[in-house]
C-alpha positions in Angstrom: -86.9 18.5 14.2 -88.2 20.9 11.6 -87.5 20.6 7.8 -85.3 23.7 8.0 -83.2 22.2 10.8 -82.7 19.0 8.9 -81.6 20.9 5.8 -79.0 22.8 7.9 -77.7 19.6 9.5 -77.3 18.0 6.0 -75.4 21.0 4.7 -73.1 21.1 7.7 -72.2 17.4 7.3 -71.5 17.9 3.6 -69.1 20.8 4.3 -67.3 18.7 6.9 -66.8 15.8 4.4 -65.5 18.2 1.7 -63.0 19.8 4.1 -61.8 16.5 5.4 -61.2 15.3 1.8 -59.2 18.5 1.0 -57.0 18.1 4.1 -56.3 14.4 3.2 -55.3 15.4 -0.3 -52.9 18.1 1.0 -51.4 15.8 3.6 -50.8 13.1 0.9 -49.0 15.6 -1.3 -46.6 16.6 1.4 -46.0 13.3 3.1 -42.6 11.7 2.6 -42.3 8.8 0.3 -41.1 5.9 2.5 -40.7 3.6 -0.5 -37.7 5.7 -1.8 -34.2 5.8 -0.1 -33.3 8.8 2.0 -31.8 11.6 -0.1 -28.3 11.1 1.4 -28.4 7.4 0.6 -29.7 8.0 -2.9 -26.9 10.5 -3.6 -24.4 7.9 -2.6 -25.7 5.5 -5.2 -24.7 7.8 -8.1 -21.4 9.4 -9.0 -22.0 12.9 -10.1 -19.8 15.0 -12.4 -19.6 18.7 -12.2 -18.8 19.1 -16.0 -20.9 17.2 -18.6 -19.1 15.3 -21.3 -18.5 17.3 -24.5 -20.3 14.7 -26.6 -23.5 14.6 -24.6 -26.2 17.1 -23.9 -26.0 18.8 -20.5 -28.1 17.2 -17.8 -31.2 18.9 -16.7 -30.9 20.9 -13.5 -31.0 18.7 -10.4 -30.2 15.6 -12.4 -27.3 13.4 -11.3 -25.2 12.0 -14.2 -22.8 9.1 -14.2 -19.4 9.6 -15.8 -18.7 7.2 -18.7 -15.6 5.0 -18.4 -12.5 6.1 -20.3 -11.9 3.5 -23.0 -8.2 4.4 -23.1 -7.7 3.6 -19.4 -6.6 0.1 -18.4 -9.2 -2.1 -16.8 -9.4 -2.1 -13.0 -8.9 -5.6 -11.7 -9.8 -6.9 -8.2 -8.3 -10.4 -8.8 -5.8 -11.4 -6.1 -2.6 -12.2 -8.0 -1.8 -14.9 -5.4 -4.9 -16.8 -6.5 -3.3 -17.3 -9.9 -0.5 -19.7 -10.8 3.2 -18.8 -10.7 4.9 -17.9 -14.0 8.6 -18.0 -15.1 8.5 -14.3 -16.2 11.5 -12.5 -14.8 10.5 -9.2 -13.2 11.8 -5.8 -14.1 11.8 -2.7 -11.9 9.3 -0.9 -13.9 5.6 -0.8 -14.8 2.4 0.3 -13.0 2.4 -2.4 -10.4 6.1 -1.7 -9.6 5.6 2.0 -9.3 2.5 1.7 -7.1 4.4 -0.8 -4.9 7.5 1.2 -4.3 5.4 4.4 -3.6 3.4 2.4 -1.1 6.6 1.3 0.6 7.9 4.8 0.8 4.6 6.0 2.3 4.7 3.2 4.9 8.2 4.4 6.0 7.5 8.1 5.9 4.3 7.8 7.9 5.5 4.9 10.1 2.6 2.8 8.9 3.6 -0.7 7.9 0.1 -1.5 6.6 0.5 1.2 3.9 3.2 -0.9 2.4 0.9 -3.9 1.8 0.8 -3.5 -2.1 4.6 -4.1 -2.2 4.7 -7.0 0.2 4.5 -10.6 -1.1 0.9 -11.7 -1.1 -0.2 -14.3 1.6 -2.1 -16.3 -1.0 1.0 -16.6 -3.1 3.1 -17.5 0.0 0.8 -20.4 0.7 1.4 -21.7 -2.8 5.2 -21.2 -2.6 6.3 -22.5 0.8 6.5 -26.2 1.6 6.2 -25.8 5.4 3.6 -26.9 7.9 1.9 -23.5 8.5 2.8 -21.0 5.8 0.0 -18.6 7.0 1.3 -18.6 10.5 4.9 -18.1 9.4 3.8 -15.3 7.2 1.9 -13.5 10.0 4.2 -14.2 12.9 7.6 -13.9 11.2 7.5 -12.1 7.8 4.9 -9.4 8.6 6.1 -8.9 12.2 9.7 -8.4 10.9 8.5 -6.1 8.1 6.6 -3.9 10.7 9.7 -3.7 12.9 11.8 -2.7 9.9 9.4 0.0 8.8 9.5 1.5 12.3 13.3 1.4 12.3 13.5 3.1 8.9 11.0 5.7 9.9 13.1 6.4 13.0 16.1 6.7 10.7 14.3 9.6 9.0 13.7 11.3 12.3 12.7 14.9 11.9 13.4 14.7 8.2 10.4 12.4 7.5 8.2 15.4 6.5 10.7 16.8 4.1 12.4 13.7 2.7 11.9 13.2 -1.0 11.6 9.7 -2.6 14.0 9.3 -5.5 13.7 5.7 -6.5 14.5 2.0 -5.9 17.5 0.4 -7.4 17.3 -3.4 -8.1 20.5 -5.2 -9.1 18.6 -7.2 -11.7 21.7 -8.9 -13.0 22.1 -10.7 -9.7 18.6 -12.1 -9.8 18.4 -15.9 -9.6 15.7 -18.5 -10.4 15.2 -20.4 -7.1 14.3 -24.0 -7.7 11.8 -26.0 -5.6 13.4 -27.3 -2.4 16.1 -24.7 -2.2 14.4 -22.4 0.3 11.7 -24.5 1.8 9.7 -23.8 -1.3 7.6 -26.1 -3.5 7.3 -23.6 -6.4 10.2 -21.7 -8.1 10.6 -17.9 -8.1 13.0 -15.2 -9.0 14.9 -13.7 -6.0 17.3 -10.8 -5.7 19.3 -9.5 -2.8 20.8 -6.0 -2.3 18.0 -3.6 -3.5 18.3 -0.1 -2.2 15.7 2.7 -1.8 17.1 6.2 -2.5 15.8 9.5 -1.0 17.0 13.0 -0.5 17.0 15.4 2.4 18.1 19.0 2.0 19.7 18.1 -1.4 21.7 15.2 0.0 21.0 11.6 -1.2 20.6 8.8 1.3 19.7 5.1 1.0 17.8 2.4 2.8 18.0 -1.3 2.4 15.4 -3.5 0.8 17.1 -6.8 1.5 15.2 -9.4 -0.5 12.7 -9.3 -3.3 11.0 -12.4 -4.8 8.8 -12.7 -7.8 5.2 -13.7 -8.4 3.8 -13.7 -11.9 6.5 -11.4 -13.2 6.3 -8.8 -10.5 8.8 -8.0 -7.6 7.6 -8.1 -4.1 9.5 -7.5 -0.8 9.8 -10.3 1.7 12.6 -9.0 3.8 13.1 -5.3 4.2 15.9 -5.6 6.8 17.9 -8.5 8.1 16.7 -12.0 7.2 15.6 -13.9 10.3 
């Protein structure tokens, strides 16, 4: 091989090396970063706000921001009330827990969905503390919840074609008739407040109607339903 041929061969090899290096750089620049979450997953990890807070600078374009908690709002709790001890506080038909509960009951009836009324039904964890019977969890599931579901279906049927237009008006509790049930009186090992004769009011086409909420009992100063219809 002549000197000229050798020089041409070395030049061609150098060009190939340079081109390969450039291609590698370009590929690396456009290759996906597998160490980062997928965009959809990353977006789910951040709560974005469409309007920045008035006391902070606007976020840069394309930047997700997290809304600051409102210091005036009550803290959100995930503590199961039934995991806490009973108190002697007499309930009243008012307050945030009460309002949420009765609205949940109304939605359960309107939509024929007993599960929607869970916030207003006596907690299982509290029932286990209260009842002095062999299997409180079984009694709760097989009797109380089953009866509650049947009653919700019956009340929904009572609404009939008016379910979509019925308007919730309120729940009336005869608080003056509430009694403090002592241990041993109703197969219970803990006391509680109990009241019979509560009624749920609603209107259809301007006329007021009522539904029974047969029995409420208390846990830690809040009313909960245990019997919506007949007690059995």
